C-alpha positions as CSV (number, residue, x, y, z in Angstrom):
1,M,1.6,-51.3,-195.3
2,D,2.6,-54.6,-193.6
3,Y,5.8,-56.3,-195.5
4,R,6.5,-59.0,-192.9
5,R,5.7,-62.4,-195.1
6,K,3.8,-65.7,-193.9
7,A,6.3,-68.1,-192.8
8,S,5.8,-71.6,-194.7
9,L,5.3,-74.8,-193.3
10,A,8.7,-75.3,-195.4
11,D,10.4,-72.4,-193.7
12,V,9.4,-74.1,-190.1
13,V,10.0,-77.7,-190.5
14,G,13.1,-76.9,-193.0
15,L,11.6,-78.9,-195.5
16,R,14.0,-79.7,-198.6
17,P,13.5,-81.6,-201.6
18,V,14.4,-85.2,-201.8
19,P,16.9,-86.5,-204.3
20,V,15.5,-88.6,-207.1
21,L,17.9,-91.2,-209.0
22,H,17.5,-93.8,-211.7
23,A,16.5,-97.4,-210.7
24,R,19.9,-98.4,-213.4
25,C,22.0,-95.9,-210.9
26,T,24.3,-97.6,-207.5
27,V,23.9,-98.1,-203.9
28,G,26.8,-95.9,-203.9
29,E,25.6,-93.4,-206.2
30,A,22.5,-93.0,-203.5
31,A,25.2,-93.0,-200.5
32,R,26.9,-90.2,-202.2
33,Q,23.1,-88.6,-203.1
34,I,21.8,-89.1,-199.6
35,Y,25.3,-87.7,-197.6
36,M,25.6,-84.6,-199.7
37,S,21.5,-84.0,-199.5
38,G,21.2,-84.7,-195.6
39,C,18.0,-86.7,-196.0
40,D,17.5,-90.0,-194.8
41,A,16.2,-91.4,-198.3
42,L,15.6,-90.9,-202.3
43,I,12.9,-91.1,-204.3
44,V,14.3,-93.9,-207.1
45,A,12.0,-93.4,-210.5
46,D,12.1,-95.3,-213.9
47,E,14.2,-93.8,-216.8
48,E,11.7,-93.7,-219.4
49,D,8.8,-91.6,-217.9
50,D,9.6,-91.1,-214.2
51,T,7.2,-93.6,-212.6
52,I,8.2,-93.5,-208.8
53,L,9.1,-97.4,-208.5
54,G,9.7,-96.8,-204.9
55,V,12.7,-95.2,-201.9
56,I,16.0,-96.2,-201.0
57,T,17.0,-95.4,-197.1
58,S,20.6,-94.9,-195.5
59,R,19.4,-98.0,-194.0
60,D,19.3,-99.9,-196.7
61,V,23.3,-98.9,-198.0
62,V,24.4,-99.6,-194.6
63,A,22.8,-103.0,-195.3
64,V,24.8,-103.4,-198.5
65,I,27.7,-102.7,-196.9
66,A,26.8,-104.7,-193.9
67,Q,26.4,-108.0,-196.3
68,S,30.1,-107.3,-197.8
69,L,28.3,-106.6,-201.1
70,D,30.1,-103.7,-203.5
71,P,27.7,-100.6,-203.0
72,E,29.4,-99.9,-207.4
73,E,27.9,-103.0,-208.6
74,V,24.6,-103.5,-206.8
75,T,21.4,-101.3,-208.3
76,L,19.0,-99.6,-206.3
77,A,16.8,-101.6,-208.6
78,Q,17.8,-105.0,-206.2
79,R,17.1,-103.1,-203.3
80,L,14.0,-100.8,-203.3
81,H,11.5,-101.0,-201.6
82,P,8.4,-100.2,-203.7
83,P,5.8,-97.7,-202.5
84,A,2.9,-98.2,-200.2
85,Y,0.4,-96.1,-202.1
86,R,-2.5,-98.5,-203.3
87,G,-3.7,-96.3,-206.0
88,G,-0.8,-97.2,-208.7
89,Y,2.2,-95.8,-209.8
90,Q,2.2,-92.0,-210.8
91,P,4.6,-90.1,-212.7
92,L,7.1,-87.7,-210.9
93,S,5.7,-84.8,-212.2
94,E,2.0,-85.3,-211.4
95,V,3.5,-85.7,-207.6
96,W,2.9,-83.1,-205.1
97,F,6.3,-82.8,-202.0
98,G,5.0,-79.6,-200.3
């Protein structure tokens, strides 16, 4: 009997979970999450129902610093990129990340 496991796409390309933060969190918090996770972006979700509101990228973090703004004062809601998805917002529990 062959017990070798087939490699999944995640195994091959090294996919990992994308961090999720709430819109009230600061850009400083996002910067720490981006750094710790090794991702270049994170998902921003509504605090009440986990609806995806958009994404924040490492470039957004750099833009806050380049504009001499305080990353600990600027919230993610102020720097958010809305999703390009045209079918309406989806709760995070209904989104498939695999």
